[in-house]
PAZAPA-4460 file (N, C-alpha, C; in steps of 0.05 Angstrom, whole numbers, plus 32768, in hexadecimal, padded with zeros to 4 digits):
% residues 324
    n_x    n_y    n_z   ca_x   ca_y   ca_z    c_x    c_y    c_z   seq   type   mol
   8059   7E6A   813B   8071   7E7A   8138   8073   7E8D   8150     1      M     A
   808B   7E91   815B   8090   7EA4   8170   8099   7EBE   8163     2      N     A
   808B   7ED4   816A   8090   7EEE   815E   8095   7F02   8174     3      I     A
   80A9   7F13   8170   80B0   7F28   8183   80AD   7F43   8175     4      L     A
   809E   7F55   8182   809B   7F71   8178   80AB   7F83   818B     5      F     A
   80BF   7F91   8180   80CC   7FA6   818F   80BE   7FC0   8189     6      V     A
   80B0   7FCB   819C   809F   7FE2   8197   80A9   7FFA   81A6     7      I     A
   809C   8011   81A2   80A3   8029   81AF   809A   802A   81CC     8      D     A
   80A8   8037   81DD   80A1   8038   81FA   8086   8046   81FE     9      R     A
   8080   805A   81EF   8066   8068   81F1   8050   8055   81E8    10      V     A
   8055   8045   81D3   8042   8032   81C9   803C   801D   81DE    11      E     A
   8050   8014   81EC   804C   8000   8201   803A   800B   8217    12      L     A
   803D   8024   821D   802D   8031   8232   8010   8032   822A    13      K     A
   800B   8036   8211   7FEF   8038   8207   7FE8   8021   81F4    14      Y     A
   7FF0   8009   81FC   7FF0   7FF2   81EA   7FD3   7FE9   81E3    15      F     A
   7FC2   7FE6   81F6   7FA7   7FDC   81F1   7F96   7FF0   81E1    16      E     A
   7F86   7FE6   81D0   7F71   7FF5   81C1   7F7D   800A   81AE    17      F     A
   7F98   8008   81A9   7FA5   801D   8199   7FA5   8015   817B    18      N     A
   7F8D   8016   816F   7F8B   800D   8153   7F94   8021   813F    19      D     A
   7FA0   8038   8148   7FAE   804A   8135   7FC9   803F   812E    20      L     A
   7FD3   802C   813D   7FEF   8023   813B   7FF0   800A   812A    21      V     A
   8003   8009   8117   8006   7FF1   8106   800B   7FD8   8116    22      T     A
   801B   7FDA   812B   8021   7FC2   813B   8008   7FB5   8147    23      N     A
   7FF5   7FC6   814F   7FDC   7FBB   815A   7FCF   7FA7   8147    24      F     A
   7FCD   7FAF   812E   7FBF   7F9E   811A   7FCF   7F85   8114    25      W     A
   7FE9   7F88   8112   7FFA   7F71   810B   7FFB   7F5D   8122    26      L     A
   7FFE   7F67   813A   7FFE   7F55   8152   7FE4   7F46   8154    27      I     A
   7FCE   7F55   8151   7FB3   7F49   8153   7FB0   7F33   813E    28      K     A
   7FB8   7F38   8125   7FB6   7F25   8110   7FC7   7F0C   8115    29      E     A
   7FDF   7F11   811E   7FF1   7EFA   8125   7FE5   7EE9   813B    30      F     A
   7FD9   7EF6   814F   7FCD   7EE7   8165   7FB5   7ED7   815C    31      L     A
   7FA5   7EE2   814A   7F8E   7ED4   813F   7F96   7EBC   812F    32      L     A
   7FAF   7EBC   8125   7FB9   7EA5   8116   7FC9   7E92   8128    33      R     A
   7FC5   7E95   8142   7FD0   7E83   8156   7FEF   7E84   8159    34      K     A
   7FFA   7E9B   8152   8016   7E9F   8158   8019   7EAA   8174    35      N     A
   8031   7EA6   8180   8037   7EB2   819A   8046   7ECD   8194    36      E     A
   803C   7EE2   81A0   8047   7EFD   819B   804F   7F0A   81B5    37      V     A
   8068   7F12   81B6   8073   7F20   81CE   807A   7F3D   81C6    38      F     A
   807A   7F4E   81D9   8081   7F6A   81D4   8097   7F73   81E8    39      I     A
   80A8   7F84   81DE   80BD   7F90   81EF   80C4   7FAB   81E5    40      T     A
   80D6   7FB9   81F2   80E0   7FD3   81EA   80FE   7FD3   81EB    41      T     A
   810B   7FE7   81DF   8128   7FE6   81DC   8137   7FE7   81F7    42      I     A
   812B   7FF3   820B   8138   7FF4   8226   8137   7FD9   8234    43      D     A
   8128   7FC6   8229   8127   7FAB   8235   8138   7F97   8227    44      K     A
   8149   7FA0   8214   815B   7F8E   8206   8175   7F8C   8216    45      L     A
   8183   7F76   8213   819D   7F73   8221   81AE   7F5E   8213    46      S     A
   81C7   7F5E   821B   81DB   7F4B   8210   81E9   7F3E   8227    47      L     A
   81E9   7F23   8227   81F6   7F14   823D   8207   7EFE   8231    48      K     A
   8222   7F02   8235   8235   7EEF   822A   8231   7EEB   820C    49      S     A
   822B   7F01   81FE   8228   7F00   81E1   820E   7EF6   81D7    50      G     A
   81FB   7EF2   81EA   81E0   7EE8   81E2   81CC   7EFF   81E6    51      I     A
   81BC   7F04   81D2   81A8   7F1A   81D3   818F   7F11   81E1    52      A     A
   8186   7F21   81F4   816E   7F1B   8204   815B   7F33   8202    53      Y     A
   8142   7F2E   820A   812F   7F43   820E   811C   7F3B   8225    54      A     A
   8113   7F4F   8233   80FD   7F4B   8247   80E4   7F57   823B    55      C     A
   80CE   7F4A   823F   80B5   7F54   8233   809D   7F45   823C    56      G     A
   8088   7F48   822D   806D   7F3F   8235   8060   7F2E   8220    57      Y     A
   8050   7F1B   8229   803F   7F0B   8216   8026   7F1B   8210    58      V     A
   801E   7F1C   81F7   8005   7F29   81EF   7FEF   7F15   81EB    59      T     A
   7FD6   7F1F   81ED   7FC0   7F0D   81E8   7FA9   7F1E   81DC    60      Y     A
   7F97   7F10   81CE   7F81   7F1D   81C1   7F67   7F16   81D0    61      E     A
   7F55   7F2A   81D3   7F3C   7F25   81E0   7F28   7F3A   81D5    62      A     A
   7F11   7F30   81CB   7EFC   7F41   81C2   7F05   7F56   81AD    63      D     A
   7F17   7F4D   819C   7F20   7F5F   8186   7F36   7F73   818E    64      G     A
   7F40   7F71   81A6   7F55   7F83   81AF   7F6D   7F72   81B8    65      N     A
   7F84   7F7F   81BC   7F9C   7F71   81C6   7FA5   7F7D   81E0    66      I     A
   7FB0   7F6C   81F1   7FB8   7F73   820C   7FD2   7F65   8213    67      F     A
   7FDD   7F6E   822A   7FF3   7F5F   8236   7FF2   7F62   8254    68      Y     A
   7FFC   7F4F   8262   7FFC   7F4F   8280   8015   7F5E   828A    69      D     A
   8011   7F75   8293   8027   7F86   829C   8035   7F7B   82B4    70      K     A
   8029   7F69   82C3   8035   7F5E   82DB   8047   7F46   82D5    71      S     A
   8048   7F3D   82BD   8058   7F25   82B6   806B   7F2C   82A0    72      K     A
   8084   7F32   82A8   8099   7F37   8294   80AC   7F1F   8292    73      E     A
   80B1   7F17   827A   80C1   7EFF   8275   80DC   7F07   8268    74      Y     A
   80F0   7EF7   826D   810A   7EFA   825F   810D   7EE3   824B    75      A     A
   8118   7EEA   8233   811B   7ED5   821F   8131   7EDC   820C    76      F     A
   813C   7EC7   81FF   8150   7ECB   81EA   8142   7ED5   81D1    77      K     A
   814E   7EE9   81C4   8141   7EF3   81AC   8141   7EDE   8196    78      I     A
   8156   7ECC   8196   8157   7EB7   8181   8141   7EA2   8185    79      E     A
   8132   7EA3   819A   811C   7E90   819E   8104   7E98   818C    80      D     A
   8105   7EB0   8180   80F0   7EB9   816F   80F7   7EB5   8151    81      F     A
   80E3   7EAC   8142   80E8   7EA9   8125   80E6   7EC4   8117    82      Q     A
   80D7   7ED7   8122   80D4   7EF1   8116   80D5   7F07   812C    83      L     A
   80E5   7F1B   8126   80E6   7F33   8137   80DD   7F4B   8126    84      V     A
   80C9   7F59   812F   80C0   7F71   8122   80CC   7F88   8131    85      M     A
   80E1   7F94   8126   80F0   7FAA   8134   80E3   7FC4   812C    86      F     A
   80D3   7FD0   813E   80C3   7FE7   8136   80C1   7FFD   814B    87      R     A
   80D7   8003   8159   80D6   801A   816B   80D7   8034   815A    88      P     A
   80CA   8049   8163   80CA   8062   8155   80E4   8071   8159    89      D     A
   80EB   8082   8146   8101   8096   814B   80F9   80A8   8162    90      P     A
   810C   80B7   816E   8125   80BF   8161   813A   80A8   8161    91      P     A
   8149   80A7   814B   815F   8094   8149   8177   80A0   8157    92      V     A
   8176   809E   8171   818B   80A9   8182   819E   8092   818B    93      D     A
   81B0   8098   819E   81C4   8084   81A6   81B7   806B   81B2    94      L     A
   81A1   806F   81C1   8193   8058   81CD   8188   8046   81B7    95      D     A
   817D   8053   81A2   8172   8044   818C   8188   8034   817D    96      Y     A
   819E   8042   8178   81B5   8035   816A   81C0   801E   817B    97      I     A
   81C2   8022   8195   81CC   800C   81A6   81B9   7FF4   81A5    98      N     A
   819F   7FF9   81A3   818C   7FE3   81A2   8191   7FD3   8188    99      A     A
   8197   7FE0   8172   819C   7FD1   815A   81B5   7FC0   815C   100      T     A
   81C9   7FC9   816D   81E1   7FBA   8171   81DB   7F9F   817E   101      Y     A
   81C8   7F9E   8190   81C0   7F85   819E   81B9   7F70   8189   102      I     A
   81AC   7F78   8174   81A3   7F65   8160   81BA   7F5B   814E   103      F     A
   81D1   7F68   8150   81E9   7F5D   8141   81F1   7F42   814C   104      D     A
   81E7   7F3B   8164   81EE   7F22   8171   81D7   7F0D   816E   105      F     A
   81C4   7F13   815D   81AE   7F00   8157   81B5   7EF2   813D   106      V     A
   81B3   7ED8   813D   81B9   7EC8   8125   81A3   7ECB   8110   107      D     A
   81AA   7ED8   80FA   8197   7EDD   80E5   818E   7EC3   80D7   108      R     A
   819B   7EAD   80DC   8192   7E93   80D2   817C   7E87   80E3   109      N     A
   8178   7E92   80FB   8163   7E89   810D   814B   7E9C   810E   110      K     A
   8151   7EB5   810B   813D   7ECA   8111   813C   7EDE   80FA   111      T     A
   8124   7EE3   80F0   811F   7EF8   80DC   811A   7F12   80EB   112      V     A
   8128   7F28   80E4   8123   7F42   80F1   811A   7F55   80DB   113      I     A
   8103   7F61   80E0   80F7   7F74   80CD   80F1   7F8F   80DB   114      L     A
   80FA   7FA5   80D0   8110   7FA6   80BD   812A   7F9E   80CB   115      N     A
   813D   7F94   80BB   8156   7F8B   80C7   8163   7FA3   80D5   116      D     A
   816C   7F9F   80EE   8177   7FB5   80FE   8190   7FC0   80F2   117      T     A
   81A0   7FAF   80E4   81B8   7FBA   80D7   81B0   7FCD   80C0   118      K     A
   819B   7FC5   80B2   8191   7FD6   809C   8186   7FF0   80A6   119      A     A
   8177   7FEF   80BC   816C   8008   80C7   8183   801A   80D1   120      I     A
   8197   800E   80DD   81AE   801E   80E7   81BC   802C   80D0   121      R     A
   81BC   801F   80B9   81CB   802A   80A2   81BA   803B   808F   122      D     A
   81A1   803F   8097   818F   804D   8084   8180   8063   8093   123      F     A
   8187   807C   808E   817A   8093   8099   8161   809A   8088   124      N     A
   814A   809C   8095   8131   809F   8087   8130   80B8   8076   125      E     A
   813D   80CD   807E   813E   80E6   806F   8155   80E6   805C   126      K     A
   816D   80E2   8067   8186   80E5   8057   8188   80D0   8040   127      L     A
   8182   80B7   8046   8186   80A2   8032   8171   80A1   801D   128      H     A
   815C   80B1   8021   8148   80B4   800B   8156   80C0   7FF2   129      A     A
   816C   80CE   7FF7   817B   80DA   7FE1   8187   80C5   7FCE   130      V     A
   8188   80AC   7FD7   8190   8096   7FC5   817D   8096   7FAC   131      L     A
   8165   80A0   7FB0   8152   80A1   7F9A   814C   80BE   7F93   132      F     A
   8162   80CD   7F8E   8160   80EA   7F8B   814E   80F2   7F74   133      K     A
   814D   80E1   7F5F   813C   80E8   7F48   811E   80E7   7F50   134      D     A
   8118   80DA   7F66   80FC   80D8   7F6F   80F6   80EC   7F86   135      L     A
   8109   80FD   7F8D   8106   810F   7FA3   8104   812C   7F99   136      M     A
   80F8   813E   7FAA   80FA   815A   7FA4   8117   8163   7FA7   137      P     A
   811E   8179   7F9C   8139   8184   7F9E   8140   8187   7FBC   138      K     A
   8159   817F   7FC3   8160   817F   7FE0   817E   8182   7FE4   139      N     A
   8185   8189   7FFD   81A0   8187   8007   81A0   817D   8023   140      I     A
   81B6   8171   802C   81BA   8169   8048   81D2   8177   8052   141      V     A
   81CF   8188   8066   81E5   8199   806F   81DF   81A4   808B   142      T     A
   81F5   81AE   8097   81F2   81BD   80B0   81F9   81DA   80AC   143      A     A
   8200   81E1   8093   820A   81FC   808D   81F3   8210   808A   144      S     A
   81F3   8224   809A   81DF   823A   8098   81E1   8247   807C   145      K     A
   81F9   824C   8073   81FC   825A   8059   81F0   8249   8042   146      A     A
   81F4   822F   8043   81EA   821E   802E   81CB   821D   802F   147      E     A
   81C0   821C   8047   81A3   821C   804A   8197   8236   8040   148      I     A
   81A3   824C   8046   8199   8267   803D   819B   8268   801F   149      I     A
   81B0   825E   8013   81B2   825E   7FF6   819D   824D   7FE9   150      E     A
   8198   8235   7FF5   8183   8223   7FEB   8168   8230   7FEE   151      F     A
   8163   823F   8003   814A   824D   8007   8147   8263   7FF2   152      L     A
   815D   8271   7FEC   815C   8286   7FD8   8155   827B   7FBC   153      R     A
   815F   8263   7FB6   815B   8257   7F9C   813E   824B   7F9A   154      E     A
   8132   8243   7FB0   8119   8234   7FAF   8101   8242   7FBC   155      N     A
   8106   8258   7FCA   80F1   8269   7FD5   80E3   825D   7FED   156      N     A
   80DB   8243   7FEB   80CD   8236   8001   80DB   821B   8005   157      E     A
   80E2   8215   801F   80F1   81FD   8024   80E6   81EF   803E   158      I     A
   80ED   81D6   8041   80E7   81C6   8059   8102   81BD   8065   159      I     A
   8104   81C0   807F   811C   81B7   808E   8113   81A0   80A1   160      L     A
   8122   818A   80A0   811B   8173   80B0   8133   8169   80C0   161      K     A
   8130   8164   80DA   8145   8155   80E9   8147   8139   80DE   162      P     A
   815F   812E   80E0   8164   8114   80D3   815B   80FC   80E3   163      L     A
   8155   80FF   80FC   8151   80E7   810D   8136   80E6   811B   164      N     A
   8122   80F6   8112   8108   80F6   8120   80F2   80EB   810E   165      K     A
   80D9   80EA   8119   80C3   80E0   810A   80AA   80F0   810F   166      C     A
   8094   80E9   8101   807A   80F5   8104   807B   8114   8100   167      F     A
   808D   811D   80EF   808F   8139   80EA   809B   814A   8100   168      G     A
   80A6   813C   8115   80B2   814B   812B   80C9   815C   8122   169      A     A
   80C9   8176   8129   80DF   8188   8123   80E0   8191   8106   170      G     A
   80CD   8189   80F5   80CE   8192   80D9   80C4   81AE   80D7   171      V     A
   80D2   81BF   80C7   80CC   81DB   80C5   80C8   81E3   80A8   172      M     A
   80B6   81F6   80A3   80B2   8203   8089   80BE   821E   808A   173      F     A
   80CD   8226   8075   80DA   8240   8075   80D6   824C   8059   174      L     A
   80CE   8265   8059   80CA   8274   8040   80DE   828B   803F   175      K     A
   80E8   8291   8027   80FC   82A6   8023   80F0   82C0   802E   176      A     A
   8100   82CF   803D   80F7   82E8   8049   80EC   82E6   8065   177      G     A
   80E9   82CE   806F   80DF   82CA   808A   80F2   82D6   809E   178      D     A
   80E8   82E7   80B0   80FA   82F5   80C3   8107   82E2   80D7   179      K     A
   80FC   82C9   80D9   8107   82B5   80EC   811A   82A2   80DE   180      N     A
   8123   82A8   80C6   8134   8296   80B7   814D   828D   80C6   181      T     A
   815B   82A0   80D1   8174   8299   80E0   816E   8289   80F9   182      S     A
   8159   8290   8107   8152   8282   811F   814A   8265   8119   183      V     A
   813A   8261   8104   8131   8247   80FD   8149   8235   80F4   184      I     A
   815A   8240   80E3   8171   8231   80DA   8184   822A   80F1   185      I     A
   818A   823E   8102   819C   8239   8119   8190   8224   812B   186      N     A
   8176   8225   8130   8169   8212   8141   8169   81F6   8135   187      S     A
   8163   81F4   811B   8162   81DA   810E   817E   81CD   810D   188      M     A
   8193   81DD   8109   81AE   81D2   8105   81BE   81D3   811F   189      T     A
   81B1   81DB   8135   81C0   81DF   814E   81D9   81F0   8149   190      N     A
   81D3   8208   813D   81E9   821B   8137   81FF   820F   8125   191      N     A
   81F6   8201   8110   8208   81F7   80FC   8217   81DE   8103   192      G     A
   820D   81CF   8117   821B   81B7   8120   820C   819D   8118   193      T     A
   81F2   819F   8112   81E2   8187   810B   81D8   818A   80EF   194      N     A
   81DC   8174   80DF   81D2   8174   80C4   81B4   8171   80C4   195      M     A
   81A7   817D   80AF   818B   817A   80AB   8186   8174   808E   196      V     A
   816F   8168   8088   8165   8165   806D   8156   817F   8065   197      M     A
   815D   818B   804F   8150   81A3   8045   8144   819C   802A   198      V     A
   812A   819F   8027   811D   8199   800D   810E   81B1   8003   199      Q     A
   810D   81B2   7FE8   80FB   81C6   7FDC   80DF   81BF   7FE3   200      K     A
   80CF   81D3   7FEB   80B3   81CE   7FF2   80A3   81CA   7FD9   201      Y     A
   8093   81B5   7FD9   8081   81AF   7FC3   8065   81BA   7FC9   202      L     A
   805B   81CD   7FB9   8041   81D9   7FBF   802A   81C6   7FC3   203      P     A
   802B   81AF   7FB5   8016   819C   7FB7   8014   818F   7FD3   204      Q     A
   8029   8193   7FE3   8029   8188   7FFE   8013   8195   800F   205      A     A
   8008   81AC   8006   7FF2   81B8   8014   7FDA   81A5   8015   206      R     A
   7FD9   8193   8001   7FC3   817F   8000   7FCB   8165   800C   207      N     A
   7FE1   8164   801B   7FE9   814C   8029   7FFD   813B   8019   208      G     A
   8006   8126   8026   8019   8114   8018   800E   80F7   801A   209      D     A
   8014   80E7   8005   800C   80CB   8004   801F   80BB   8016   210      K     A
   8013   80A7   8023   8023   8092   8030   8022   8079   801E   211      R     A
   8038   8073   8012   803A   805B   8001   8048   8045   8010   212      V     A
   803C   802D   800F   8044   8017   8020   8052   8001   8010   213      L     A
   8068   7FF7   801B   8078   7FE3   800D   807D   7FCC   8020   214      I     A
   807B   7FB3   8015   8087   7F9C   8022   8095   7F8C   800C   215      F     A
   80AF   7F86   8011   80C1   7F7A   7FFE   80BF   7F8A   7FE4   216      K     A
   80BA   7F7D   7FCD   80B9   7F8D   7FB4   809C   7F94   7FAC   217      D     A
   8089   7F90   7FBF   806D   7F97   7FBA   8068   7FB4   7FC3   218      T     A
   805D   7FC3   7FB0   8053   7FDE   7FB7   8035   7FDB   7FB8   219      V     A
   8029   7FDD   7FCF   800D   7FD8   7FD2   7FFC   7FEE   7FC4   220      F     A
   7FE6   7FE5   7FB9   7FD5   7FF8   7FAB   7FC5   8009   7FBE   221      E     A
   7FC4   8000   7FD7   7FB4   800F   7FEB   7FC5   8027   7FF5   222      Y     A
   7FB9   803E   7FF6   7FC8   8056   7FFB   7FB6   806A   800A   223      C     A
   7FC2   807A   801C   7FB3   808F   8029   7FC2   80AA   8025   224      V     A
   7FB3   80BF   8027   7FBF   80DA   8027   7FBD   80E6   8042   225      R     A
   7FD3   80EF   804D   7FD4   80FC   8067   7FD2   811A   8064   226      K     A
   7FBD   8126   806F   7FB8   8142   806B   7FC4   8153   8082   227      L     A
   7FCD   816B   807C   7FD5   817D   8091   7FBF   8183   80A4   228      P     A
   7FC5   8186   80BE   7FB1   818C   80D2   7FB8   81A3   80E4   229      G     A
   7FA4   81AD   80F1   7FA8   81C3   8105   7FB7   81DB   80F9   230      N     A
   7FB0   81E3   80E1   7FBC   81FA   80D3   7FDA   81F7   80CF   231      N     A
   7FE3   81DE   80CF   8000   81D8   80CB   8005   81D4   80AD   232      D     A
   801E   81D3   80A5   8025   81CE   8089   8029   81B0   8084   233      F     A
   8027   819F   809A   802D   8183   8097   8019   8173   80A8   234      K     A
   8018   8159   80A2   8008   8146   80B2   8014   8144   80CD   235      F     A
   8004   814A   80E2   800F   814B   80FD   7FFD   813F   8112   236      N     A
   7FE7   8133   8109   7FD4   8127   811C   7FC6   8110   810F   237      E     A
   7FC8   80F8   811B   7FBC   80E0   8110   7F9F   80DF   8117   238      H     A
   7F8E   80EC   8106   7F71   80ED   810A   7F64   80E5   80F0   239      R     A
   7F4C   80DA   80F2   7F3D   80D0   80DA   7F3A   80E6   80C5   240      D     A
   7F34   80FE   80CE   7F2F   8114   80BB   7F49   811C   80AC   241      E     A
   7F60   8114   80B6   7F79   811C   80AA   7F85   8106   8097   242      N     A
   7F75   80F0   8094   7F7F   80DA   8083   7F6A   80D2   806F   243      I     A
   7F70   80D3   8056   7F5D   80CD   8040   7F67   80B7   802E   244      K     A
   7F54   80AA   8021   7F5B   8096   800D   7F69   80A3   7FF5   245      K     A
   7F7C   8095   7FE9   7F8A   809F   7FD2   7F93   8088   7FC0   246      D     A
   7F9D   808E   7FA9   7FA6   807A   7F96   7FC2   8081   7F8C   247      I     A
   7FD0   806D   7F81   7FEA   8072   7F75   7FE7   8074   7F57   248      L     A
   7FF8   8085   7F4B   7FF8   8086   7F2D   8009   806E   7F23   249      T     A
   8006   8068   7F0A   8015   8052   7EFE   8033   8058   7EFF   250      S     A
   803A   8071   7EFB   8057   8079   7EFC   8062   8075   7F18   251      V     A
   8052   807C   7F2D   805B   8079   7F48   805F   805B   7F4E   252      E     A
   804C   804A   7F46   804F   802D   7F4B   8069   8022   7F40   253      K     A
   806F   802A   7F27   8087   801F   7F1A   80A0   802A   7F28   254      E     A
   80A1   8044   7F2D   80B8   8050   7F3A   80BD   8044   7F56   255      N     A
   80A7   8040   7F65   80AB   8037   7F80   80B1   8019   7F82   256      F     A
   80AA   800A   7F6D   80B2   7FEE   7F6C   80D1   7FEC   7F69   257      K     A
   80DC   7FFD   7F59   80F9   7FFE   7F56   8106   8006   7F71   258      V     A
   80FA   8019   7F7E   8104   8022   7F98   8103   800A   7FAC   259      L     A
   80EC   7FFC   7FAC   80E9   7FE6   7FBF   80FE   7FD1   7FBB   260      A     A
   8104   7FCA   7FA3   8119   7FB6   7F9D   8134   7FBF   7FA8   261      R     A
   813A   7FD9   7FA6   8153   7FE3   7FB0   8154   7FE2   7FCF   262      E     A
   813D   7FE8   7FDB   813C   7FE6   7FF9   8140   7FC9   8002   263      L     A
   8134   7FB6   7FF3   8137   7F9A   7FFA   8154   7F91   7FFA   264      N     A
   8163   7F9C   7FE7   8180   7F95   7FE6   818E   7F9E   7FFF   265      K     A
   8183   7FB2   800D   8190   7FBD   8025   8184   7FB0   803E   266      R     A
   8172   7F9D   803B   8167   7F90   8053   814E   7F9E   805E   267      G     A
   8143   7FB0   804E   812B   7FBF   8056   8113   7FB5   8046   268      I     A
   8100   7FA8   8053   80E9   7F9C   8046   80CF   7FAA   804B   269      Y     A
   80CE   7FB8   8062   80B5   7FC7   8069   80BC   7FE5   8068   270      M     A
   80AD   7FF4   8059   80B2   8010   8056   8099   801F   8050   271      A     A
   8099   8038   8058   8083   804A   8052   808E   8064   8045   272      G     A
   8086   806A   802D   808F   8081   801F   807C   8098   8023   273      L     A
   8087   80B0   8028   8076   80C8   8029   807B   80D6   800E   274      D     A
   8065   80DB   7FFF   8067   80E2   7FE3   8055   80FB   7FDD   275      V     A
   8060   810E   7FD0   8052   8126   7FC6   805A   812A   7FA9   276      V     A
   8046   812E   7F97   804B   8132   7F7B   805E   811D   7F6F   277      E     A
   805A   8104   7F78   806A   80ED   7F6F   8086   80EE   7F79   278      S     A
   808C   8101   7F8A   80A7   8104   7F95   80A8   80F9   7FB2   279      K     A
   80BE   80EB   7FB9   80C1   80DF   7FD3   80CC   80F4   7FE6   280      I     A
   80BE   80F9   7FFD   80C8   810B   8011   80DB   80FD   8024   281      L     A
   80D4   80E4   802B   80E5   80D4   803C   80DC   80B7   803B   282      E     A
   80ED   80A5   8045   80E8   8088   8044   80E8   807E   8060   283      I     A
   80D1   8077   806B   80CE   806E   8086   80D4   8051   8089   284      N     A
   80E9   804A   8098   80F1   802E   809A   80F3   8025   80B7   285      V     A
   80F3   8037   80CB   80F6   802F   80E7   80DC   8022   80F2   286      T     A
   80C6   8030   80EF   80AC   8025   80F9   8096   8030   80E6   287      S     A
   8098   8029   80CC   8085   8035   80B9   8068   802F   80C0   288      P     A
   8058   8044   80C2   803B   8042   80C7   802D   8039   80AE   289      C     A
   801E   8023   80AF   800F   8019   8098   7FF2   8022   8097   290      Y     A
   7FEA   8033   80AB   7FCF   803E   80AB   7FBA   8029   80A5   291      F     A
   7FBC   8013   80B4   7FAB   7FFC   80AF   7F8D   8002   80B4   292      I     A
   7F87   800E   80CA   7F6B   8014   80CF   7F5F   8026   80B9   293      R     A
   7F6E   803A   80B1   7F63   804C   809D   7F61   803F   8081   294      E     A
   7F74   802E   807A   7F73   8020   8061   7F5C   800C   8061   295      I     A
   7F58   7FFE   8077   7F41   7FEC   8079   7F27   7FFA   8074   296      N     A
   7F24   8011   8081   7F0B   8020   807E   7F08   802B   8062   297      N     A
   7F1D   8034   8056   7F1C   8041   803C   7F17   802D   8025   298      A     A
   7F24   8016   8027   7F23   8003   8011   7F12   7FEB   8017   299      F     A
   7F07   7FE9   802F   7EF6   7FD2   8035   7F05   7FB8   8036   300      G     A
   7F1D   7FB8   8041   7F2E   7F9F   8041   7F37   7F9A   805E   301      I     A
   7F46   7F85   8061   7F54   7F7F   807A   7F72   7F7F   8074   302      N     A
   7F7D   7F97   8074   7F99   7F9A   806B   7FAC   7F8B   807D   303      F     A
   7FA6   7F89   8097   7FB7   7F7B   80A9   7FBB   7F5D   80A1   304      E     A
   7FA6   7F51   8095   7FA8   7F36   808C   7FBB   7F34   8074   305      K     A
   7FBA   7F47   8062   7FCC   7F48   804B   7FE9   7F4A   8054   306      I     A
   7FEE   7F5D   8067   8009   7F61   8070   8013   7F48   807F   307      I     A
   8002   7F3D   8090   800A   7F25   809F   8010   7F0D   808D   308      A     A
   8000   7F0A   8078   8005   7EF5   8064   8021   7EF9   8058   309      D     A
   8027   7F11   8050   8042   7F17   8045   8058   7F11   8059   310      N     A
   8055   7F1A   8071   8069   7F17   8086   806E   7EF9   808C   311      L     A
   8059   7EEA   8090   805C   7ECE   8097   8067   7EBD   8080   312      L     A
   805F   7EC4   8067   806A   7EB7   8050   8088   7EBC   804E   313      T     A
   8090   7ED5   8053   80AC   7EDC   8053   80BC   7ECC   8067   314      F     A
   80B2   7ECA   807F   80C0   7EBC   8095   80C0   7E9E   808F   315      V     A
   80AA   7E93   8086   80A9   7E76   8080   80BC   7E6E   8069   316      N     A
   80BE   7E80   8055   80D1   7E7B   8040   80EE   7E7C   804A   317      E     A
   80F3   7E8E   805D   810D   7E90   8069   8114   7E77   8078   318      F     A
   8101   7E6D   8089   8105   7E55   8098   810A   7E3D   8086   319      I     A
   80FB   7E3B   8071   80FE   7E25   805E   811A   7E26   8051   320      L     A
   8122   7E3E   8049   813C   7E41   803C   8153   7E3B   804F   321      N     A
   8150   7E43   8069   8165   7E3F   807C   8169   7E21   8082   322      S     A
   8153   7E11   8080   8155   7DF5   8084   8163   7DE7   806D   323      K     A
   8160   7DF3   8055   816D   7DE7   803E   818A   7DF0   803B   324      N     A
***
């Protein structure tokens, strides 16, 4: 099978030996199974006479690591791949959105795209979590300073999040009475012009949040807890001491299976939920980190093999159905 990974530009720069990254493990596993795997970034996509192209590199495995030859860049039709893993990191800015438009010209009967770029474009990781409002902490989405101040008054402690970033970038904690309240709100909303997600702060977040992993309608039993680091209120550094083994409750499993089925209807099959007190903080769909290295160490498994099995089965079923 020919497989294309659209990865982040920073990830391309530090591609080799980067076993903190989900793509590292999946690419390595696909290569070990004798698939051809290419990598590219969104700035290397193009459209020529209505045909979607990408320039990129061939990857290879050696001594347990993955590499690519930086001196050999190839051009190829995206439809030549049976599977595209679209996984650039936010911010979901205009360049990101334009990259998703390129894939509107890829025949979905020839190529499986995960997650589907149309679905990603239509699903904001913070805002659309409100589709499952019964599973979320109390929240509002607004650019209004007055509404945020009122929400702060009602809830005493709140979290403000930009709608288009990742890895906790720009996320702020605010407590009633803070002398910097106006400055923080004005900065977050760009003086009332940019909407933000505002959530009631859950005290249990001091002990970290769970990363719950989904593929199709499967909610994996393997789970990690991301702990706040560097005296911060949130997980902000991907280090071993900040990631611990965790488990899901039976209620969480059932609730998140329902959520997974709803995501599937929207063309989203790979997702990572950030969860505190059984409440969803956000739904990561752009490039969800599966914490494969940490899960392997914690549970004594090869999680990348499980995910690859699921992915290849999904694609092979698609190919079989398209032939029929």
